[in-house]
PDB file as gemmi writes it, atoms N, CA and C in Angstrom:
CRYST1    1.000    1.000    1.000  90.00  90.00  90.00 P 1                      
ATOM      1  N   LEU A   1      74.614  90.752  68.250  1.00  0.00           N  
ATOM      2  CA  LEU A   1      74.086  89.425  68.010  1.00  0.00           C  
ATOM      3  C   LEU A   1      73.118  89.465  66.842  1.00  0.00           C  
ATOM      4  N   PRO A   2      73.238  88.527  65.918  1.00  0.00           N  
ATOM      5  CA  PRO A   2      72.377  88.532  64.744  1.00  0.00           C  
ATOM      6  C   PRO A   2      70.889  88.426  65.085  1.00  0.00           C  
ATOM      7  N   GLY A   3      70.526  87.709  66.108  1.00  0.00           N  
ATOM      8  CA  GLY A   3      69.128  87.539  66.473  1.00  0.00           C  
ATOM      9  C   GLY A   3      68.477  88.813  66.973  1.00  0.00           C  
ATOM     10  N   HIS A   4      69.268  89.813  67.280  1.00  0.00           N  
ATOM     11  CA  HIS A   4      68.746  91.064  67.819  1.00  0.00           C  
ATOM     12  C   HIS A   4      68.829  92.199  66.795  1.00  0.00           C  
ATOM     13  N   ALA A   5      69.137  91.865  65.549  1.00  0.00           N  
ATOM     14  CA  ALA A   5      69.349  92.896  64.531  1.00  0.00           C  
ATOM     15  C   ALA A   5      68.128  93.778  64.350  1.00  0.00           C  
ATOM     16  N   PHE A   6      66.925  93.196  64.321  1.00  0.00           N  
ATOM     17  CA  PHE A   6      65.722  93.996  64.105  1.00  0.00           C  
ATOM     18  C   PHE A   6      65.464  94.949  65.269  1.00  0.00           C  
ATOM     19  N   SER A   7      65.558  94.439  66.502  1.00  0.00           N  
ATOM     20  CA  SER A   7      65.311  95.317  67.646  1.00  0.00           C  
ATOM     21  C   SER A   7      66.380  96.400  67.743  1.00  0.00           C  
ATOM     22  N   ASP A   8      67.629  96.063  67.421  1.00  0.00           N  
ATOM     23  CA  ASP A   8      68.687  97.076  67.419  1.00  0.00           C  
ATOM     24  C   ASP A   8      68.391  98.158  66.395  1.00  0.00           C  
ATOM     25  N   LEU A   9      67.940  97.750  65.214  1.00  0.00           N  
ATOM     26  CA  LEU A   9      67.615  98.708  64.159  1.00  0.00           C  
ATOM     27  C   LEU A   9      66.454  99.601  64.588  1.00  0.00           C  
ATOM     28  N   ALA A  10      65.444  99.026  65.217  1.00  0.00           N  
ATOM     29  CA  ALA A  10      64.291  99.808  65.672  1.00  0.00           C  
ATOM     30  C   ALA A  10      64.714 100.857  66.691  1.00  0.00           C  
ATOM     31  N   ILE A  11      65.594 100.504  67.590  1.00  0.00           N  
ATOM     32  CA  ILE A  11      66.057 101.449  68.603  1.00  0.00           C  
ATOM     33  C   ILE A  11      66.886 102.555  67.962  1.00  0.00           C  
ATOM     34  N   ARG A  12      67.733 102.184  67.010  1.00  0.00           N  
ATOM     35  CA  ARG A  12      68.577 103.192  66.354  1.00  0.00           C  
ATOM     36  C   ARG A  12      67.756 104.167  65.527  1.00  0.00           C  
ATOM     37  N   THR A  13      66.728 103.675  64.840  1.00  0.00           N  
ATOM     38  CA  THR A  13      65.955 104.558  63.972  1.00  0.00           C  
ATOM     39  C   THR A  13      64.977 105.441  64.737  1.00  0.00           C  
ATOM     40  N   ARG A  14      64.533 105.016  65.923  1.00  0.00           N  
ATOM     41  CA  ARG A  14      63.574 105.839  66.670  1.00  0.00           C  
ATOM     42  C   ARG A  14      64.235 107.048  67.317  1.00  0.00           C  
ATOM     43  N   GLY A  15      65.555 107.001  67.461  1.00  0.00           N  
ATOM     44  CA  GLY A  15      66.265 108.099  68.103  1.00  0.00           C  
ATOM     45  C   GLY A  15      66.277 107.930  69.609  1.00  0.00           C  
ATOM     46  N   SER A  16      66.799 108.936  70.285  1.00  0.00           N  
ATOM     47  CA  SER A  16      66.909 108.835  71.740  1.00  0.00           C  
ATOM     48  C   SER A  16      65.533 108.993  72.384  1.00  0.00           C  
ATOM     49  N   ALA A  17      65.366 108.333  73.493  1.00  0.00           N  
ATOM     50  CA  ALA A  17      64.117 108.394  74.247  1.00  0.00           C  
ATOM     51  C   ALA A  17      64.349 109.191  75.511  1.00  0.00           C  
ATOM     52  N   PRO A  18      63.307 109.823  76.031  1.00  0.00           N  
ATOM     53  CA  PRO A  18      63.483 110.565  77.280  1.00  0.00           C  
ATOM     54  C   PRO A  18      63.881 109.634  78.425  1.00  0.00           C  
ATOM     55  N   ILE A  19      64.699 110.148  79.307  1.00  0.00           N  
ATOM     56  CA  ILE A  19      65.157 109.361  80.447  1.00  0.00           C  
ATOM     57  C   ILE A  19      64.124 109.452  81.560  1.00  0.00           C  
ATOM     58  N   SER A  20      63.849 108.326  82.171  1.00  0.00           N  
ATOM     59  CA  SER A  20      62.872 108.279  83.253  1.00  0.00           C  
ATOM     60  C   SER A  20      63.548 107.793  84.519  1.00  0.00           C  
ATOM     61  N   ASN A  21      63.124 108.329  85.646  1.00  0.00           N  
ATOM     62  CA  ASN A  21      63.646 107.839  86.917  1.00  0.00           C  
ATOM     63  C   ASN A  21      62.713 106.781  87.502  1.00  0.00           C  
ATOM     64  N   ARG A  22      61.760 106.319  86.731  1.00  0.00           N  
ATOM     65  CA  ARG A  22      60.803 105.330  87.199  1.00  0.00           C  
ATOM     66  C   ARG A  22      61.324 103.901  87.083  1.00  0.00           C  
ATOM     67  N   VAL A  23      62.332 103.693  86.239  1.00  0.00           N  
ATOM     68  CA  VAL A  23      62.880 102.358  86.049  1.00  0.00           C  
ATOM     69  C   VAL A  23      64.378 102.402  86.289  1.00  0.00           C  
ATOM     70  N   THR A  24      64.852 101.479  87.073  1.00  0.00           N  
ATOM     71  CA  THR A  24      66.283 101.359  87.318  1.00  0.00           C  
ATOM     72  C   THR A  24      66.692  99.922  87.034  1.00  0.00           C  
ATOM     73  N   VAL A  25      67.751  99.743  86.295  1.00  0.00           N  
ATOM     74  CA  VAL A  25      68.278  98.415  85.997  1.00  0.00           C  
ATOM     75  C   VAL A  25      69.499  98.187  86.873  1.00  0.00           C  
ATOM     76  N   VAL A  26      69.482  97.108  87.613  1.00  0.00           N  
ATOM     77  CA  VAL A  26      70.631  96.713  88.423  1.00  0.00           C  
ATOM     78  C   VAL A  26      71.206  95.481  87.755  1.00  0.00           C  
ATOM     79  N   ALA A  27      72.375  95.620  87.174  1.00  0.00           N  
ATOM     80  CA  ALA A  27      73.013  94.509  86.467  1.00  0.00           C  
ATOM     81  C   ALA A  27      74.096  93.897  87.342  1.00  0.00           C  
ATOM     82  N   ILE A  28      74.130  92.583  87.356  1.00  0.00           N  
ATOM     83  CA  ILE A  28      75.150  91.854  88.108  1.00  0.00           C  
ATOM     84  C   ILE A  28      76.052  91.188  87.070  1.00  0.00           C  
ATOM     85  N   GLY A  29      77.299  91.652  86.998  1.00  0.00           N  
ATOM     86  CA  GLY A  29      78.233  91.098  86.027  1.00  0.00           C  
ATOM     87  C   GLY A  29      78.762  89.744  86.459  1.00  0.00           C  
ATOM     88  N   GLU A  30      79.304  89.016  85.508  1.00  0.00           N  
ATOM     89  CA  GLU A  30      79.861  87.698  85.799  1.00  0.00           C  
ATOM     90  C   GLU A  30      80.955  87.761  86.845  1.00  0.00           C  
ATOM     91  N   GLU A  31      81.691  88.885  86.873  1.00  0.00           N  
ATOM     92  CA  GLU A  31      82.757  89.019  87.857  1.00  0.00           C  
ATOM     93  C   GLU A  31      82.202  88.954  89.273  1.00  0.00           C  
ATOM     94  N   SER A  32      81.062  89.587  89.489  1.00  0.00           N  
ATOM     95  CA  SER A  32      80.446  89.584  90.819  1.00  0.00           C  
ATOM     96  C   SER A  32      80.028  88.183  91.219  1.00  0.00           C  
ATOM     97  N   LEU A  33      79.441  87.461  90.282  1.00  0.00           N  
ATOM     98  CA  LEU A  33      79.022  86.091  90.577  1.00  0.00           C  
ATOM     99  C   LEU A  33      80.239  85.206  90.834  1.00  0.00           C  
ATOM    100  N   TYR A  34      81.297  85.440  90.086  1.00  0.00           N  
ATOM    101  CA  TYR A  34      82.513  84.652  90.230  1.00  0.00           C  
ATOM    102  C   TYR A  34      83.151  84.881  91.598  1.00  0.00           C  
ATOM    103  N   LEU A  35      83.146  86.121  92.046  1.00  0.00           N  
ATOM    104  CA  LEU A  35      83.784  86.457  93.312  1.00  0.00           C  
ATOM    105  C   LEU A  35      82.915  86.156  94.525  1.00  0.00           C  
ATOM    106  N   TRP A  36      81.648  85.869  94.321  1.00  0.00           N  
ATOM    107  CA  TRP A  36      80.733  85.640  95.437  1.00  0.00           C  
ATOM    108  C   TRP A  36      81.178  84.476  96.295  1.00  0.00           C  
ATOM    109  N   ASP A  37      81.616  83.400  95.672  1.00  0.00           N  
ATOM    110  CA  ASP A  37      82.031  82.205  96.415  1.00  0.00           C  
ATOM    111  C   ASP A  37      83.491  81.913  96.110  1.00  0.00           C  
ATOM    112  N   ALA A  38      84.367  82.447  96.926  1.00  0.00           N  
ATOM    113  CA  ALA A  38      85.807  82.301  96.681  1.00  0.00           C  
ATOM    114  C   ALA A  38      86.279  80.860  96.847  1.00  0.00           C  
ATOM    115  N   SER A  39      85.527  80.052  97.612  1.00  0.00           N  
ATOM    116  CA  SER A  39      85.953  78.666  97.823  1.00  0.00           C  
ATOM    117  C   SER A  39      85.710  77.805  96.591  1.00  0.00           C  
ATOM    118  N   ALA A  40      84.711  78.144  95.801  1.00  0.00           N  
ATOM    119  CA  ALA A  40      84.408  77.397  94.581  1.00  0.00           C  
ATOM    120  C   ALA A  40      83.892  78.383  93.537  1.00  0.00           C  
ATOM    121  N   PRO A  41      84.775  79.261  93.038  1.00  0.00           N  
ATOM    122  CA  PRO A  41      84.326  80.302  92.127  1.00  0.00           C  
ATOM    123  C   PRO A  41      83.803  79.740  90.811  1.00  0.00           C  
ATOM    124  N   SER A  42      82.636  80.210  90.420  1.00  0.00           N  
ATOM    125  CA  SER A  42      82.054  79.803  89.148  1.00  0.00           C  
ATOM    126  C   SER A  42      80.990  80.801  88.740  1.00  0.00           C  
ATOM    127  N   PRO A  43      81.144  81.409  87.568  1.00  0.00           N  
ATOM    128  CA  PRO A  43      80.113  82.333  87.109  1.00  0.00           C  
ATOM    129  C   PRO A  43      78.842  81.615  86.668  1.00  0.00           C  
ATOM    130  N   ASP A  44      78.874  80.282  86.601  1.00  0.00           N  
ATOM    131  CA  ASP A  44      77.705  79.510  86.173  1.00  0.00           C  
ATOM    132  C   ASP A  44      76.693  79.305  87.295  1.00  0.00           C  
ATOM    133  N   ARG A  45      77.099  79.495  88.536  1.00  0.00           N  
ATOM    134  CA  ARG A  45      76.180  79.307  89.670  1.00  0.00           C  
ATOM    135  C   ARG A  45      75.701  80.660  90.164  1.00  0.00           C  
ATOM    136  N   VAL A  46      74.407  80.808  90.260  1.00  0.00           N  
ATOM    137  CA  VAL A  46      73.841  82.066  90.732  1.00  0.00           C  
ATOM    138  C   VAL A  46      73.634  81.965  92.241  1.00  0.00           C  
ATOM    139  N   PRO A  47      74.284  82.830  93.017  1.00  0.00           N  
ATOM    140  CA  PRO A  47      74.151  82.765  94.471  1.00  0.00           C  
ATOM    141  C   PRO A  47      72.782  83.275  94.930  1.00  0.00           C  
ATOM    142  N   ARG A  48      71.931  82.345  95.343  1.00  0.00           N  
ATOM    143  CA  ARG A  48      70.576  82.714  95.765  1.00  0.00           C  
ATOM    144  C   ARG A  48      70.582  83.640  96.973  1.00  0.00           C  
ATOM    145  N   ALA A  49      71.529  83.464  97.875  1.00  0.00           N  
ATOM    146  CA  ALA A  49      71.608  84.332  99.053  1.00  0.00           C  
ATOM    147  C   ALA A  49      71.873  85.775  98.631  1.00  0.00           C  
ATOM    148  N   MET A  50      72.728  85.965  97.615  1.00  0.00           N  
ATOM    149  CA  MET A  50      72.998  87.308  97.129  1.00  0.00           C  
ATOM    150  C   MET A  50      71.741  87.895  96.482  1.00  0.00           C  
ATOM    151  N   LEU A  51      71.038  87.097  95.697  1.00  0.00           N  
ATOM    152  CA  LEU A  51      69.805  87.578  95.076  1.00  0.00           C  
ATOM    153  C   LEU A  51      68.774  87.950  96.140  1.00  0.00           C  
ATOM    154  N   ALA A  52      68.698  87.158  97.207  1.00  0.00           N  
ATOM    155  CA  ALA A  52      67.766  87.460  98.300  1.00  0.00           C  
ATOM    156  C   ALA A  52      68.128  88.802  98.947  1.00  0.00           C  
ATOM    157  N   MET A  53      69.416  89.046  99.168  1.00  0.00           N  
ATOM    158  CA  MET A  53      69.847  90.322  99.753  1.00  0.00           C  
ATOM    159  C   MET A  53      69.509  91.487  98.822  1.00  0.00           C  
ATOM    160  N   ILE A  54      69.681  91.281  97.522  1.00  0.00           N  
ATOM    161  CA  ILE A  54      69.371  92.336  96.558  1.00  0.00           C  
ATOM    162  C   ILE A  54      67.874  92.639  96.564  1.00  0.00           C  
ATOM    163  N   VAL A  55      67.042  91.586  96.593  1.00  0.00           N  
ATOM    164  CA  VAL A  55      65.588  91.787  96.632  1.00  0.00           C  
ATOM    165  C   VAL A  55      65.200  92.559  97.888  1.00  0.00           C  
ATOM    166  N   ARG A  56      65.758  92.189  99.023  1.00  0.00           N  
ATOM    167  CA  ARG A  56      65.440  92.890 100.268  1.00  0.00           C  
ATOM    168  C   ARG A  56      65.918  94.348 100.238  1.00  0.00           C  
ATOM    169  N   PHE A  57      67.108  94.571  99.669  1.00  0.00           N  
ATOM    170  CA  PHE A  57      67.624  95.938  99.538  1.00  0.00           C  
ATOM    171  C   PHE A  57      66.706  96.771  98.647  1.00  0.00           C  
ATOM    172  N   LEU A  58      66.303  96.205  97.505  1.00  0.00           N  
ATOM    173  CA  LEU A  58      65.432  96.941  96.587  1.00  0.00           C  
ATOM    174  C   LEU A  58      64.069  97.211  97.203  1.00  0.00           C  
ATOM    175  N   GLU A  59      63.579  96.270  98.000  1.00  0.00           N  
ATOM    176  CA  GLU A  59      62.317  96.490  98.704  1.00  0.00           C  
ATOM    177  C   GLU A  59      62.451  97.667  99.677  1.00  0.00           C  
ATOM    178  N   ALA A  60      63.538  97.675 100.444  1.00  0.00           N  
ATOM    179  CA  ALA A  60      63.771  98.759 101.395  1.00  0.00           C  
ATOM    180  C   ALA A  60      63.948 100.097 100.682  1.00  0.00           C  
ATOM    181  N   ALA A  61      64.471 100.052  99.459  1.00  0.00           N  
ATOM    182  CA  ALA A  61      64.672 101.273  98.678  1.00  0.00           C  
ATOM    183  C   ALA A  61      63.387 101.756  98.013  1.00  0.00           C  
ATOM    184  N   GLY A  62      62.324 100.947  98.115  1.00  0.00           N  
ATOM    185  CA  GLY A  62      61.042 101.375  97.573  1.00  0.00           C  
ATOM    186  C   GLY A  62      60.683 100.816  96.215  1.00  0.00           C  
ATOM    187  N   ALA A  63      61.410  99.804  95.757  1.00  0.00           N  
ATOM    188  CA  ALA A  63      61.088  99.214  94.449  1.00  0.00           C  
ATOM    189  C   ALA A  63      59.706  98.579  94.491  1.00  0.00           C  
ATOM    190  N   ARG A  64      58.863  98.976  93.553  1.00  0.00           N  
ATOM    191  CA  ARG A  64      57.508  98.422  93.512  1.00  0.00           C  
ATOM    192  C   ARG A  64      57.472  97.064  92.832  1.00  0.00           C  
ATOM    193  N   VAL A  65      58.376  96.832  91.897  1.00  0.00           N  
ATOM    194  CA  VAL A  65      58.469  95.561  91.184  1.00  0.00           C  
ATOM    195  C   VAL A  65      59.943  95.228  91.026  1.00  0.00           C  
ATOM    196  N   VAL A  66      60.273  93.956  91.159  1.00  0.00           N  
ATOM    197  CA  VAL A  66      61.642  93.480  90.935  1.00  0.00           C  
ATOM    198  C   VAL A  66      61.572  92.342  89.929  1.00  0.00           C  
ATOM    199  N   VAL A  67      62.394  92.417  88.900  1.00  0.00           N  
ATOM    200  CA  VAL A  67      62.458  91.363  87.886  1.00  0.00           C  
ATOM    201  C   VAL A  67      63.851  90.757  87.950  1.00  0.00           C  
ATOM    202  N   LEU A  68      63.906  89.444  88.104  1.00  0.00           N  
ATOM    203  CA  LEU A  68      65.183  88.730  88.105  1.00  0.00           C  
ATOM    204  C   LEU A  68      65.266  87.930  86.805  1.00  0.00           C  
ATOM    205  N   ASP A  69      66.234  88.243  85.983  1.00  0.00           N  
ATOM    206  CA  ASP A  69      66.413  87.551  84.708  1.00  0.00           C  
ATOM    207  C   ASP A  69      67.591  86.597  84.839  1.00  0.00           C  
ATOM    208  N   VAL A  70      67.357  85.504  85.546  1.00  0.00           N  
ATOM    209  CA  VAL A  70      68.402  84.510  85.786  1.00  0.00           C  
ATOM    210  C   VAL A  70      67.800  83.114  85.627  1.00  0.00           C  
ATOM    211  N   LEU A  71      68.644  82.162  85.306  1.00  0.00           N  
ATOM    212  CA  LEU A  71      68.220  80.771  85.200  1.00  0.00           C  
ATOM    213  C   LEU A  71      68.583  80.059  86.502  1.00  0.00           C  
ATOM    214  N   LEU A  72      67.570  79.582  87.204  1.00  0.00           N  
ATOM    215  CA  LEU A  72      67.763  78.830  88.448  1.00  0.00           C  
ATOM    216  C   LEU A  72      67.228  77.430  88.189  1.00  0.00           C  
ATOM    217  N   ASP A  73      68.038  76.599  87.551  1.00  0.00           N  
ATOM    218  CA  ASP A  73      67.553  75.305  87.074  1.00  0.00           C  
ATOM    219  C   ASP A  73      67.913  74.114  87.955  1.00  0.00           C  
ATOM    220  N   THR A  74      68.619  74.363  89.046  1.00  0.00           N  
ATOM    221  CA  THR A  74      68.936  73.271  89.968  1.00  0.00           C  
ATOM    222  C   THR A  74      68.632  73.720  91.396  1.00  0.00           C  
ATOM    223  N   PRO A  75      68.170  72.806  92.233  1.00  0.00           N  
ATOM    224  CA  PRO A  75      67.908  73.163  93.630  1.00  0.00           C  
ATOM    225  C   PRO A  75      69.184  73.618  94.330  1.00  0.00           C  
ATOM    226  N   HIS A  76      69.016  74.507  95.306  1.00  0.00           N  
ATOM    227  CA  HIS A  76      70.151  75.036  96.050  1.00  0.00           C  
ATOM    228  C   HIS A  76      69.704  75.251  97.490  1.00  0.00           C  
ATOM    229  N   PRO A  77      70.587  75.063  98.452  1.00  0.00           N  
ATOM    230  CA  PRO A  77      70.215  75.262  99.861  1.00  0.00           C  
ATOM    231  C   PRO A  77      69.670  76.662 100.176  1.00  0.00           C  
ATOM    232  N   ASP A  78      70.073  77.683  99.411  1.00  0.00           N  
ATOM    233  CA  ASP A  78      69.614  79.043  99.668  1.00  0.00           C  
ATOM    234  C   ASP A  78      68.330  79.407  98.922  1.00  0.00           C  
ATOM    235  N   ASP A  79      67.695  78.431  98.273  1.00  0.00           N  
ATOM    236  CA  ASP A  79      66.436  78.712  97.570  1.00  0.00           C  
ATOM    237  C   ASP A  79      65.390  79.271  98.529  1.00  0.00           C  
ATOM    238  N   GLY A  80      65.364  78.766  99.767  1.00  0.00           N  
ATOM    239  CA  GLY A  80      64.388  79.231 100.754  1.00  0.00           C  
ATOM    240  C   GLY A  80      64.554  80.703 101.080  1.00  0.00           C  
ATOM    241  N   ALA A  81      65.803  81.170 101.155  1.00  0.00           N  
ATOM    242  CA  ALA A  81      66.061  82.583 101.454  1.00  0.00           C  
ATOM    243  C   ALA A  81      65.565  83.467 100.315  1.00  0.00           C  
ATOM    244  N   LEU A  82      65.799  83.036  99.085  1.00  0.00           N  
ATOM    245  CA  LEU A  82      65.333  83.808  97.940  1.00  0.00           C  
ATOM    246  C   LEU A  82      63.813  83.797  97.871  1.00  0.00           C  
ATOM    247  N   LEU A  83      63.213  82.651  98.106  1.00  0.00           N  
ATOM    248  CA  LEU A  83      61.760  82.556  98.119  1.00  0.00           C  
ATOM    249  C   LEU A  83      61.149  83.463  99.181  1.00  0.00           C  
ATOM    250  N   ALA A  84      61.727  83.449 100.380  1.00  0.00           N  
ATOM    251  CA  ALA A  84      61.215  84.285 101.472  1.00  0.00           C  
ATOM    252  C   ALA A  84      61.315  85.761 101.124  1.00  0.00           C  
ATOM    253  N   ALA A  85      62.437  86.175 100.505  1.00  0.00           N  
ATOM    254  CA  ALA A  85      62.609  87.580 100.122  1.00  0.00           C  
ATOM    255  C   ALA A  85      61.599  87.966  99.049  1.00  0.00           C  
ATOM    256  N   ALA A  86      61.389  87.079  98.082  1.00  0.00           N  
ATOM    257  CA  ALA A  86      60.436  87.352  97.009  1.00  0.00           C  
ATOM    258  C   ALA A  86      59.021  87.447  97.558  1.00  0.00           C  
ATOM    259  N   GLN A  87      58.659  86.558  98.454  1.00  0.00           N  
ATOM    260  CA  GLN A  87      57.325  86.577  99.040  1.00  0.00           C  
ATOM    261  C   GLN A  87      57.129  87.803  99.933  1.00  0.00           C  
ATOM    262  N   ALA A  88      58.159  88.192 100.661  1.00  0.00           N  
ATOM    263  CA  ALA A  88      58.073  89.376 101.513  1.00  0.00           C  
ATOM    264  C   ALA A  88      57.842  90.627 100.676  1.00  0.00           C  
ATOM    265  N   HIS A  89      58.510  90.694  99.530  1.00  0.00           N  
ATOM    266  CA  HIS A  89      58.324  91.858  98.650  1.00  0.00           C  
ATOM    267  C   HIS A  89      56.941  91.817  98.016  1.00  0.00           C  
ATOM    268  N   GLY A  90      56.555  90.653  97.519  1.00  0.00           N  
ATOM    269  CA  GLY A  90      55.221  90.493  96.943  1.00  0.00           C  
ATOM    270  C   GLY A  90      55.122  90.688  95.438  1.00  0.00           C  
ATOM    271  N   ARG A  91      56.115  91.323  94.822  1.00  0.00           N  
ATOM    272  CA  ARG A  91      56.052  91.552  93.380  1.00  0.00           C  
ATOM    273  C   ARG A  91      57.418  91.306  92.752  1.00  0.00           C  
ATOM    274  N   VAL A  92      57.872  90.075  92.899  1.00  0.00           N  
ATOM    275  CA  VAL A  92      59.155  89.682  92.313  1.00  0.00           C  
ATOM    276  C   VAL A  92      58.870  88.661  91.234  1.00  0.00           C  
TER     277      VAL A  92                                                      
END                                                                             
């Protein structure tokens, strides 16, 4: 992407960085979101119940911080489940 040219160049010129086990990235591909709701498949809708389960799983696994990089711009019936999971963890 053209907007990321500078950051890409900075990463390439700095060389490889040491690997740390302190940070883990869990990526959810569009395929997973699409398959989540077989009755109305759409990669545009983020399943809050799935995000809540992921937050709870990461909490049980010992994650000290969880960052969700998703757009939740419309109300959804499962918002309460995601909110409860985030509040239970405390650092989402």
